DSSP file (Angstrom, degrees, kcal/mol; ACC not computed):
  #  RESIDUE AA STRUCTURE BP1 BP2  ACC     N-H-->O    O-->H-N    N-H-->O    O-->H-N    TCO  KAPPA ALPHA  PHI   PSI    X-CA   Y-CA   Z-CA
    1    1 A M              0   0    0      0, 0.0     2,-0.0     0, 0.0     0, 0.0   0.000 360.0 360.0 360.0 145.0  218.3  148.4  123.3
    2    2 A G        -     0   0    0      1,-0.1     0, 0.0     2,-0.0     0, 0.0  -0.217 360.0-124.8 -80.2 171.3  218.7  145.8  125.9
    3    3 A S        -     0   0    0     -2,-0.0    -1,-0.1     0, 0.0     0, 0.0   0.581  44.2-114.9 -91.1 -11.3  219.6  142.1  125.4
    4    4 A G  S  > S+     0   0    0      3,-0.0     4,-2.2     4,-0.0     5,-0.2   0.507  80.7 123.0  91.3   2.9  216.6  140.8  127.3
    5    5 A L  H  > S+     0   0    0      1,-0.2     4,-2.5     2,-0.2     5,-0.2   0.885  72.2  52.0 -67.3 -37.4  218.7  139.2  130.0
    6    6 A A  H  > S+     0   0    0      2,-0.2     4,-2.7     1,-0.2    -1,-0.2   0.928 111.8  46.5 -65.5 -43.3  217.0  141.1  132.7
    7    7 A L  H  > S+     0   0    0      1,-0.2     4,-2.3     2,-0.2    -1,-0.2   0.896 113.4  49.1 -62.8 -39.6  213.5  140.0  131.5
    8    8 A E  H  X S+     0   0    0     -4,-2.2     4,-1.7     2,-0.2    -2,-0.2   0.899 112.6  47.8 -70.2 -38.2  214.7  136.4  131.1
    9    9 A G  H  X S+     0   0    0     -4,-2.5     4,-2.4     2,-0.2    -2,-0.2   0.905 111.9  50.7 -67.2 -42.7  216.2  136.4  134.7
   10   10 A C  H  X S+     0   0    0     -4,-2.7     4,-2.5    -5,-0.2    -2,-0.2   0.900 109.4  49.3 -62.6 -41.2  213.0  137.9  136.1
   11   11 A S  H  X S+     0   0    0     -4,-2.3     4,-1.9     2,-0.2    -1,-0.2   0.840 109.9  51.5 -71.9 -29.8  210.8  135.3  134.5
   12   12 A I  H  X S+     0   0    0     -4,-1.7     4,-2.2     2,-0.2    -2,-0.2   0.917 111.6  48.2 -66.4 -44.5  213.1  132.5  135.8
   13   13 A F  H  X S+     0   0    0     -4,-2.4     4,-2.4     2,-0.2    -2,-0.2   0.907 111.2  49.2 -62.1 -44.5  212.8  134.0  139.3
   14   14 A I  H  X S+     0   0    0     -4,-2.5     4,-2.4     2,-0.2     5,-0.2   0.934 110.9  50.4 -62.8 -43.6  209.0  134.3  139.0
   15   15 A D  H  X S+     0   0    0     -4,-1.9     4,-2.8     1,-0.2     5,-0.3   0.915 109.6  52.1 -59.0 -42.9  208.7  130.7  137.8
   16   16 A Y  H  X S+     0   0    0     -4,-2.2     4,-2.8     1,-0.2     5,-0.2   0.926 108.8  50.3 -55.8 -48.6  210.9  129.7  140.8
   17   17 A L  H  X S+     0   0    0     -4,-2.4     4,-1.6     1,-0.2     6,-0.4   0.921 114.7  42.2 -62.8 -45.5  208.6  131.5  143.2
   18   18 A F  H  < S+     0   0    0     -4,-2.4    -1,-0.2     1,-0.2    -2,-0.2   0.891 119.9  43.6 -71.2 -37.4  205.4  129.9  141.9
   19   19 A R  H  < S+     0   0    0     -4,-2.8    -2,-0.2    -5,-0.2    -1,-0.2   0.827 120.2  40.3 -73.9 -33.8  207.0  126.4  141.6
   20   20 A G  H  < S+     0   0    0     -4,-2.8     2,-0.3    -5,-0.3    -2,-0.2   0.667 117.1  40.4 -95.6 -17.2  208.7  126.5  144.9
   21   21 A F  S  < S-     0   0    0     -4,-1.6     2,-1.8    -5,-0.2    -1,-0.1  -0.941  81.2-114.0-133.1 152.8  206.1  128.2  147.1
   22   22 A A        +     0   0    0     -2,-0.3     2,-0.3    -3,-0.0    -4,-0.1  -0.277  60.2 156.0 -80.2  52.5  202.3  128.0  147.5
   23   23 A L        -     0   0    0     -2,-1.8     3,-0.1    -6,-0.4    -2,-0.1  -0.607  33.8-171.2 -82.7 137.7  201.9  131.5  146.3
   24   24 A R  S    S+     0   0    0      1,-0.3    47,-2.3    -2,-0.3     2,-0.3   0.738  76.4  10.2 -91.6 -31.7  198.7  132.7  144.8
   25   25 A R  E     -A   70   0A   0     45,-0.2     2,-0.4    46,-0.1    -1,-0.3  -0.980  60.4-148.4-146.7 152.3  200.1  136.1  143.7
   26   26 A V  E     -A   69   0A   0     43,-2.1    43,-2.3    -2,-0.3     2,-0.3  -0.987  19.7-158.7-123.7 137.0  203.4  137.9  143.4
   27   27 A F  E     -A   68   0A   0     -2,-0.4     2,-0.4    41,-0.2    41,-0.2  -0.835   7.8-163.2-116.7 152.1  203.6  141.6  143.8
   28   28 A A  E     -A   67   0A   0     39,-2.5    39,-3.1    -2,-0.3     2,-0.5  -0.998   6.5-156.3-133.4 134.4  206.2  144.2  142.7
   29   29 A E  E     -A   66   0A   0     -2,-0.4    37,-0.2    37,-0.2    -2,-0.0  -0.957  17.0-178.2-107.2 116.4  206.5  147.7  144.1
   30   30 A V  E     -A   65   0A   0     35,-2.4    35,-2.9    -2,-0.5     5,-0.1  -0.962  22.2-133.1-123.9 120.4  208.2  150.1  141.6
   31   31 A P  E >>  -A   64   0A   0      0, 0.0     3,-2.1     0, 0.0     4,-0.5  -0.405  26.5-116.5 -65.4 147.6  209.0  153.7  142.4
   32   32 A H  H >> S+     0   0    0     31,-2.8     3,-1.1     1,-0.3     4,-0.5   0.816 112.8  63.3 -57.7 -33.8  208.0  156.1  139.7
   33   33 A Y  H 34 S+     0   0    0     30,-0.3    -1,-0.3     1,-0.3     4,-0.1   0.696 113.6  35.8 -66.3 -15.9  211.6  157.2  139.1
   34   34 A S  H <> S+     0   0    0     -3,-2.1     4,-1.8     2,-0.1    -1,-0.3   0.388  89.1  98.7-110.0  -0.6  212.4  153.6  138.0
   35   35 A F  H << S+     0   0    0     -3,-1.1    -2,-0.1    -4,-0.5     4,-0.1   0.880  81.6  50.1 -66.8 -38.8  209.1  152.8  136.3
   36   36 A V  T >< S+     0   0    0     -4,-0.5     3,-1.1     1,-0.2    -1,-0.2   0.912 113.5  45.9 -64.4 -40.9  210.3  153.4  132.7
   37   37 A Q  T 34 S+     0   0    0      1,-0.2     3,-0.4    -4,-0.1    -1,-0.2   0.804 116.9  45.3 -70.0 -27.8  213.4  151.2  133.2
   38   38 A M  T >< S+     0   0    0     -4,-1.8     3,-2.2     1,-0.2     4,-0.3   0.242  78.4 112.9 -99.4  11.3  211.2  148.5  134.9
   39   39 A S  G X   +     0   0    0     -3,-1.1     3,-1.5     1,-0.3     4,-0.2   0.732  60.7  73.9 -60.3 -20.8  208.5  148.7  132.2
   40   40 A S  G >  S+     0   0    0     -3,-0.4     3,-1.7     1,-0.3     4,-0.4   0.774  84.0  69.5 -63.8 -23.2  209.3  145.2  130.9
   41   41 A L  G X> S+     0   0    0     -3,-2.2     4,-3.2     1,-0.3     3,-1.5   0.792  82.7  70.4 -61.5 -27.6  207.6  144.0  134.1
   42   42 A T  G <4 S+     0   0    0     -3,-1.5    -1,-0.3    -4,-0.3    -2,-0.2   0.625  82.2  73.4 -69.6  -8.6  204.3  145.1  132.7
   43   43 A R  G <4 S+     0   0    0     -3,-1.7    -1,-0.3    -4,-0.2    -2,-0.2   0.860 118.8  15.9 -62.0 -37.5  204.7  142.2  130.2
   44   44 A F  T <4 S+     0   0    0     -3,-1.5    -2,-0.2    -4,-0.4     2,-0.1   0.827 121.7  63.7-101.5 -50.1  203.9  139.9  133.2
   45   45 A F     <  -     0   0    0     -4,-3.2     2,-0.4    24,-0.1    24,-0.2  -0.405  64.1-143.8 -87.6 156.3  202.4  142.1  135.8
   46   46 A V  E     -B   68   0A   0     22,-2.4    22,-2.4    -2,-0.1     2,-0.5  -0.960  27.2-116.7-115.7 134.7  199.2  144.2  135.9
   47   47 A E  E     +B   67   0A   0     -2,-0.4    20,-0.3    20,-0.2     3,-0.1  -0.589  38.1 170.1 -75.2 124.9  199.3  147.6  137.7
   48   48 A E  E     +     0   0A   0     18,-2.9     2,-0.3    -2,-0.5    19,-0.2   0.570  56.9   2.4-110.6 -14.4  196.8  147.3  140.6
   49   49 A G  E     -B   66   0A   0     17,-1.6    17,-2.6     2,-0.0     2,-0.4  -0.995  48.7-146.0-165.3 167.4  197.5  150.5  142.5
   50   50 A L  E     -B   65   0A   0     -2,-0.3     2,-0.8    15,-0.2    15,-0.2  -0.957   9.1-156.4-144.0 120.8  199.4  153.7  142.8
   51   51 A L  E >   -B   64   0A   0     13,-2.9    13,-2.4    -2,-0.4     3,-0.9  -0.884  26.5-137.1 -99.7 109.5  200.4  155.3  146.1
   52   52 A R  E 3  S-     0   0A   0     -2,-0.8    11,-0.1     1,-0.3    10,-0.1  -0.442  76.0  -7.8 -74.0 136.3  200.8  158.9  145.4
   53   53 A K  E 3  S+     0   0A   0     -2,-0.2    10,-0.3     8,-0.1    -1,-0.3   0.896  89.1 145.8  47.7  50.7  203.8  160.8  146.8
   54   54 A H  E <   +     0   0A   0      8,-1.6     2,-0.4    -3,-0.9     9,-0.2   0.880  52.2  44.0 -85.5 -41.4  204.8  157.7  148.8
   55   55 A S  E     -B   62   0A   0      7,-2.0     7,-3.4    -4,-0.2     2,-0.6  -0.858  66.0-143.5-117.7 143.3  208.5  157.8  148.8
   56   56 A F  E     +B   61   0A   0     -2,-0.4     2,-0.3     5,-0.2     5,-0.2  -0.908  36.6 150.2-105.7 117.9  211.0  160.6  149.4
   57   57 A Y  E >   +B   60   0A   0      3,-2.9     3,-1.3    -2,-0.6    -2,-0.0  -0.986  59.7   2.1-151.4 140.3  214.1  160.3  147.2
   58   58 A A  T 3  S-     0   0    0     -2,-0.3     3,-0.1     1,-0.2    -1,-0.1   0.855 130.6 -50.4  55.2  40.4  216.6  162.8  145.7
   59   59 A G  T 3  S+     0   0    0      1,-0.2     2,-0.3    -3,-0.0    -1,-0.2   0.577 122.3  73.2  81.7   9.4  214.8  165.8  147.2
   60   60 A Q  E <  S- B   0  57A   0     -3,-1.3    -3,-2.9    -5,-0.0     2,-0.3  -0.980  79.1-103.9-150.0 165.6  211.3  165.0  146.2
   61   61 A Y  E     - B   0  56A   0     -2,-0.3     2,-0.3    -5,-0.2    -5,-0.2  -0.696  36.6-162.3 -89.0 140.6  208.3  162.7  146.8
   62   62 A W  E     - B   0  55A   0     -7,-3.4    -7,-2.0    -2,-0.3    -8,-1.6  -0.927  18.9-115.4-124.4 145.9  207.6  159.9  144.3
   63   63 A D  E     -     0   0A   0     -2,-0.3   -31,-2.8   -10,-0.3     2,-0.5  -0.438  25.2-139.3 -70.6 154.7  204.6  157.8  143.5
   64   64 A L  E     -AB  31  51A   0    -13,-2.4   -13,-2.9   -33,-0.2     2,-0.4  -0.986  10.2-147.3-120.2 120.7  204.9  154.0  144.1
   65   65 A H  E     -AB  30  50A   0    -35,-2.9   -35,-2.4    -2,-0.5     2,-0.6  -0.715   7.0-152.7 -86.0 130.9  203.4  151.7  141.5
   66   66 A I  E     -AB  29  49A   0    -17,-2.6   -18,-2.9    -2,-0.4   -17,-1.6  -0.943  16.8-176.3-107.3 121.9  201.9  148.4  142.8
   67   67 A L  E     -AB  28  47A   0    -39,-3.1   -39,-2.5    -2,-0.6     2,-0.3  -0.883   2.8-168.4-118.2 147.2  202.0  145.6  140.3
   68   68 A A  E     -AB  27  46A   0    -22,-2.4   -22,-2.4    -2,-0.3     2,-0.4  -0.976  11.6-165.2-138.0 149.0  200.6  142.0  140.7
   69   69 A L  E     -A   26   0A   0    -43,-2.3   -43,-2.1    -2,-0.3     2,-0.2  -0.981  16.9-143.9-135.0 123.9  200.8  138.7  138.8
   70   70 A D  E  >  -A   25   0A   0     -2,-0.4     4,-2.2   -45,-0.2   -45,-0.2  -0.546  18.6-126.2 -83.8 151.3  198.4  135.9  139.5
   71   71 A R  H  > S+     0   0    0    -47,-2.3     4,-3.0     1,-0.2     5,-0.3   0.872 110.1  56.2 -60.3 -38.9  199.5  132.2  139.4
   72   72 A E  H  > S+     0   0    0    -48,-0.3     4,-2.3     2,-0.2    -1,-0.2   0.915 109.2  45.7 -62.2 -42.8  196.7  131.4  137.0
   73   73 A R  H  >>S+     0   0    0      2,-0.2     4,-2.7     1,-0.2     5,-0.6   0.924 113.3  50.3 -65.6 -43.0  197.9  134.0  134.5
   74   74 A W  I  X>S+     0   0    0     -4,-2.2     5,-2.5     1,-0.2     4,-1.9   0.952 114.2  43.3 -62.0 -49.0  201.5  132.9  134.9
   75   75 A E  I  <5S+     0   0    0     -4,-3.0     5,-0.4     1,-0.2    -1,-0.2   0.883 118.5  45.2 -66.2 -37.3  200.6  129.3  134.3
   76   76 A G  I  <5S+     0   0    0     -4,-2.3    -1,-0.2    -5,-0.3    -2,-0.2   0.856 129.0  18.1 -74.2 -36.5  198.3  130.1  131.4
   77   77 A E  I  <5S+     0   0    0     -4,-2.7    -3,-0.2    -5,-0.2    -2,-0.2   0.760 133.0  14.5-110.2 -32.3  200.4  132.6  129.5
   78   78 A F  I  X<S+     0   0    0     -4,-1.9     4,-1.9    -5,-0.6     3,-0.3   0.741  94.5  81.3-121.3 -29.0  204.1  132.4  130.5
   79   79 A A  H  ><S+     0   0    0     -5,-2.5     4,-2.4     1,-0.2     5,-0.2   0.840  93.1  53.5 -65.6 -37.6  205.2  129.4  132.5
   80   80 A G  H  > S+     0   0    0     -5,-0.4     4,-1.5     1,-0.2    -1,-0.2   0.909 109.7  47.4 -62.5 -44.1  205.6  127.1  129.4
   81   81 A R  H  > S+     0   0    0     -3,-0.3     4,-1.4     2,-0.2    -1,-0.2   0.888 113.1  49.0 -63.7 -38.7  207.9  129.5  127.6
   82   82 A V  H  X S+     0   0    0     -4,-1.9     4,-1.6     1,-0.2    -2,-0.2   0.893 110.0  50.2 -69.2 -38.6  210.0  130.0  130.6
   83   83 A R  H  X S+     0   0    0     -4,-2.4     4,-1.0     1,-0.2    -1,-0.2   0.811 105.8  57.6 -69.8 -28.8  210.3  126.3  131.3
   84   84 A G  H  < S+     0   0    0     -4,-1.5     3,-0.2    -5,-0.2    -1,-0.2   0.867 103.6  53.8 -65.9 -35.9  211.3  125.8  127.7
   85   85 A L  H >< S+     0   0    0     -4,-1.4     3,-1.1     1,-0.2    -2,-0.2   0.890 107.2  50.3 -62.1 -38.9  214.2  128.3  128.3
   86   86 A L  H 3< S+     0   0    0     -4,-1.6    -1,-0.2     1,-0.2    -2,-0.2   0.712 106.5  56.1 -75.9 -17.2  215.4  126.2  131.2
   87   87 A N  T 3<        0   0    0     -4,-1.0    -1,-0.2    -3,-0.2    -2,-0.2   0.338 360.0 360.0 -95.4   7.3  215.4  123.0  129.2
   88   88 A R    <         0   0    0     -3,-1.1    -1,-0.2    -4,-0.2    -2,-0.1   0.519 360.0 360.0 -63.7 360.0  217.7  124.3  126.5
């Protein structure tokens, strides 16, 4: 089981993006061969699309998952916890 450092780093980066830029949404594109390893992203992001057989890697075609996170959801559900981490 992981230590949660990747998730913590990801959340700090997402907070930086929303605080530093006038972004309404942040997107992540995850190839299917990495989707299980990146499943912690689904804590923040919602899957909005799937591009079937989009990428060719290791001798086969793979689906590409399109994930999105809205600023409103970030501010309402996650930002306070992340900013608490930064103020320790």
